[in-house]
C-alpha positions in Angstrom: 60.3 19.3 -79.7 61.3 21.4 -82.8 63.7 23.4 -80.5 65.3 20.1 -79.5 65.8 19.1 -83.1 67.4 22.4 -83.9 69.7 22.1 -80.9 70.7 18.5 -82.0 71.4 19.7 -85.5 73.8 22.4 -84.2 75.7 19.8 -82.2 76.0 17.5 -85.2 77.1 20.2 -87.5 79.9 21.6 -85.3 80.8 18.5 -83.4 80.2 20.2 -80.1 77.5 22.0 -78.3 77.0 25.7 -79.2 78.2 27.8 -76.3 76.3 31.0 -75.5 78.4 34.1 -75.1 78.3 35.5 -71.6 77.2 39.2 -71.6 80.1 41.6 -70.8 79.5 43.9 -67.9 81.1 47.3 -67.9 82.0 48.9 -64.6 80.4 52.4 -64.5 81.5 55.2 -62.2 78.7 56.6 -60.0 79.4 60.1 -61.1 79.4 61.4 -57.6 82.5 62.1 -55.6 84.9 59.2 -55.9 86.1 56.8 -53.3 89.5 55.0 -53.3 88.4 52.2 -55.6 87.2 54.5 -58.4 90.3 56.7 -57.9 92.5 53.6 -58.3 90.8 52.7 -61.5 91.7 56.1 -62.9 95.3 56.0 -61.8 95.8 52.6 -63.3 94.5 53.7 -66.6 96.7 56.8 -67.0 99.3 58.9 -65.2 97.2 61.0 -62.8 98.1 64.1 -60.9 96.8 64.1 -57.3 96.3 67.5 -55.5 95.3 67.3 -51.8 93.9 70.3 -50.0 94.6 70.5 -46.3 93.5 73.1 -43.8 91.4 73.8 -40.7 87.6 74.0 -40.9 86.4 77.0 -42.9 89.8 77.7 -44.5 88.3 77.5 -48.1 89.1 74.0 -49.3 85.7 73.2 -50.9 85.3 76.7 -52.1 88.6 76.4 -54.1 87.3 73.1 -55.7 84.0 74.7 -56.6 85.7 77.8 -58.0 88.0 75.7 -60.2 85.0 73.8 -61.6 82.9 76.9 -62.2 85.8 78.6 -64.0 86.3 75.6 -66.3 82.6 75.7 -67.0 82.9 79.2 -68.3 85.6 78.3 -70.9 89.4 78.0 -71.0 91.0 78.6 -67.6 94.6 78.7 -66.6 95.7 77.4 -70.0 93.3 74.4 -69.8 90.0 73.4 -71.3 87.6 71.1 -69.6 87.7 67.6 -71.3 85.6 65.5 -69.0 85.1 64.2 -65.5 84.1 61.1 -63.6 82.5 63.1 -60.8 80.3 65.8 -62.4 77.4 65.4 -59.9 79.9 65.6 -57.1 81.2 69.0 -58.4 77.6 70.1 -59.0 76.7 69.3 -55.4 79.4 71.5 -53.9 78.6 74.3 -56.3 74.9 74.4 -55.6 74.9 76.9 -52.7 76.9 79.3 -54.9 74.0 79.5 -57.4 70.7 81.3 -57.6 68.9 78.0 -57.8 69.8 77.3 -54.2 67.6 80.2 -53.0 70.3 81.5 -50.8 70.8 85.2 -50.1 74.6 85.1 -50.3 77.0 82.7 -52.2 78.0 79.8 -50.0 79.8 76.5 -50.1 78.9 73.3 -48.2 81.5 72.2 -45.7 83.6 69.1 -46.3 82.0 66.2 -44.5 84.0 64.0 -42.1 84.0 60.5 -43.5 86.0 57.3 -43.0 87.1 57.1 -46.6 89.0 59.7 -48.6 87.0 61.3 -51.4 88.2 62.5 -54.8 87.0 64.8 -57.5 88.1 64.0 -61.1 88.9 66.3 -64.0 90.2 65.6 -67.4 92.0 68.7 -68.8 93.4 69.5 -72.2 95.7 72.4 -73.0 94.3 75.2 -75.2 96.9 74.4 -77.9 95.4 72.3 -80.8 97.8 69.4 -80.3 97.7 69.4 -76.5 97.4 66.0 -74.8 94.7 65.2 -72.2 95.6 65.1 -68.5 93.9 63.4 -65.6 93.7 65.3 -62.3 92.3 64.1 -58.9 91.5 66.7 -56.3 90.9 65.8 -52.7 89.7 68.1 -49.9 90.0 66.5 -46.6 87.7 67.6 -43.9 89.1 70.1 -41.4 88.1 67.8 -38.5 90.2 65.0 -39.9 93.2 67.3 -40.3 92.6 68.6 -36.8 92.8 65.0 -35.5 96.0 64.5 -37.5 97.4 67.7 -36.0 96.7 66.5 -32.5 97.8 62.9 -32.9 100.7 61.4 -34.8 98.8 58.1 -34.9 95.9 59.8 -36.7 98.2 61.5 -39.1 99.8 58.1 -40.0 96.3 56.9 -41.1 96.4 59.3 -44.0 98.6 57.1 -46.1 97.2 58.2 -49.4 99.1 61.5 -49.0 102.3 59.7 -49.9 100.9 59.5 -53.4 100.2 63.2 -53.6 102.0 65.2 -56.3 100.9 68.5 -54.6 99.7 69.2 -51.1 98.1 72.6 -50.6 97.9 73.8 -47.0 95.3 76.6 -46.7 95.7 79.4 -44.2 92.3 81.0 -43.4 92.6 84.6 -44.5 89.4 85.6 -42.7 90.9 84.5 -39.4 94.2 86.2 -40.2 92.3 89.4 -40.6 90.8 89.2 -37.1 93.2 90.2 -34.4 91.8 87.7 -31.9 92.1 84.7 -34.3 95.2 85.4 -36.4 97.7 83.6 -34.2 95.6 80.5 -34.0 95.0 80.5 -37.8 98.8 80.6 -38.3 99.4 77.8 -35.7 96.7 75.5 -37.2 98.3 75.5 -40.6 101.8 75.1 -39.2 100.7 72.2 -37.0 99.0 70.4 -39.8 102.0 70.5 -42.1 104.4 69.6 -39.2 102.2 66.6 -38.3 102.3 65.3 -41.9 106.0 65.8 -42.1 106.6 64.0 -38.8 104.4 61.1 -40.0 106.5 60.9 -43.2 103.4 61.4 -45.4 105.0 64.0 -47.7 107.1 62.3 -50.4 110.5 64.0 -51.3 109.2 65.0 -54.8 105.9 66.3 -53.6 105.3 70.0 -54.1 103.9 71.7 -51.0 102.2 75.1 -51.3 101.0 77.2 -48.4 98.1 79.2 -49.7 96.7 82.3 -48.0 93.0 82.2 -48.8 90.4 85.0 -48.7 93.0 87.6 -49.5 90.3 90.2 -50.1 89.3 89.9 -46.4 92.9 90.5 -45.3 93.3 93.5 -47.6 90.1 95.0 -46.3 91.3 94.6 -42.7 94.2 97.0 -43.4 97.9 97.4 -43.1 98.3 95.5 -39.8 96.7 92.3 -41.3 98.8 92.5 -44.4 102.0 92.8 -42.3 100.9 89.8 -40.2 100.5 87.8 -43.4 104.0 88.7 -44.5 105.4 87.7 -41.1 103.5 84.5 -41.2 105.0 83.6 -44.6 108.5 84.4 -43.2 107.9 82.2 -40.2 106.7 79.3 -42.4 109.7 79.8 -44.7 112.1 79.5 -41.8 110.3 76.6 -40.1 109.8 74.4 -43.2 112.2 75.2 -46.0 114.8 72.8 -44.8 112.3 69.9 -44.6 110.3 70.8 -47.7 112.6 71.8 -50.6 109.6 72.2 -53.0 107.9 74.8 -50.8 106.0 77.7 -52.4 103.5 80.3 -51.4 100.3 81.7 -53.0 97.5 84.1 -52.2 94.0 83.8 -53.6 90.7 85.7 -53.0 87.8 84.2 -51.1 85.6 83.5 -54.1 87.6 84.5 -57.2 85.7 85.9 -60.2 86.9 86.2 -63.8 87.1 90.0 -63.6 88.6 90.2 -60.1 91.2 92.9 -59.9 92.7 91.2 -56.9 93.3 88.0 -58.9 95.0 89.9 -61.7 97.3 91.7 -59.3 98.2 88.8 -57.0 98.2 85.8 -59.4 95.0 84.4 -57.9 93.4 81.1 -58.6 94.5 80.7 -62.2 98.2 81.0 -61.4 97.8 78.8 -58.4 96.0 76.1 -60.4 98.8 76.0 -63.0 101.3 75.6 -60.1 99.3 72.9 -58.4 99.0 70.8 -61.5 102.5 71.3 -62.8 104.3 68.0 -63.6 107.5 67.9 -61.6 110.7 66.9 -63.5 112.0 63.4 -62.8 115.0 64.7 -60.8 117.0 63.1 -58.0 115.7 59.6 -58.5 119.0 58.0 -57.3 119.0 60.2 -54.2 115.6 59.0 -53.0 115.6 55.5 -54.4 115.4 52.7 -51.9 112.6 54.0 -49.7 110.6 51.4 -47.8 107.7 49.7 -49.6 104.2 50.5 -48.3 102.8 48.1 -45.7 101.0 45.1 -47.0 97.7 46.1 -45.5 97.6 49.6 -47.0 94.9 50.4 -49.6 96.0 49.8 -53.2 95.6 53.5 -54.1 98.2 54.4 -51.4 100.7 52.0 -53.0 100.4 53.4 -56.5 102.9 56.2 -56.2 105.5 53.9 -54.8 105.1 51.3 -57.6 105.2 54.1 -60.2 108.5 55.4 -58.7 110.1 52.0 -58.6 109.2 51.3 -62.2 110.6 54.6 -63.3 113.9 54.0 -61.5 114.3 50.5 -62.9 113.6 51.6 -66.5 116.3 54.3 -66.5 
């Protein structure tokens, strides 16, 4: 009864019933590897650089992701400091087999799982200069099986529409297979077929940087002169085959599991130099040349449409 009197008094004093404020709910990221919805939330919040790793099974995609995260954990890396992540547990999961806590005899990395939805790892980076701005980067390592299907089928390649949003596509060539006489030709063909399938499906935007990266360079070097000569011939073959279709084509070489004191990394550029190249912001050139491309299909995922909308806004605001 007393509560009713108090409620009536509030109505009389204000002339209207007192409305209770609805609690505000905050969407939280799971912290694990991100799906398209979480990735979209990041890209809508700030300009985000997307790097996609492509390659056959075992070529080193997940190992590269784990190595980047481990190096940032140790301190400044490639001119960047670690400034946050929405997917820390996801990074920790792929790094587990590389640590003593896993109980393994040798460092290892879990293989990328084949899933229906693209997965992303998020990093916030800040330059080592005091006034450096923060940068958001999304890294995606597609399973080798998915790229194998894309290589064998143009229809499967066309399903990878998110690649049109990529700022950098890294095609990994398995150096361990290049070092083996019986497998080197197939390793070369796998990488070439994957890139050709993506180009045929028009999944590589004109401003996208494409890098062909020879992984596990230490294995190739250990195999001797013949393996190194085959690597050089492979690069020349890719140059001749793709340069006309990919103006922003580059090549890199990295060790299997780079370490901070690796002499191989110091002499060949290694992971640090490659990471700087992968995350480089391309200059806004040739907008008029490429303006007028078709809009994404209405049924495509929102994340796949982000790059097209960003490009159109940039052109209109000139």
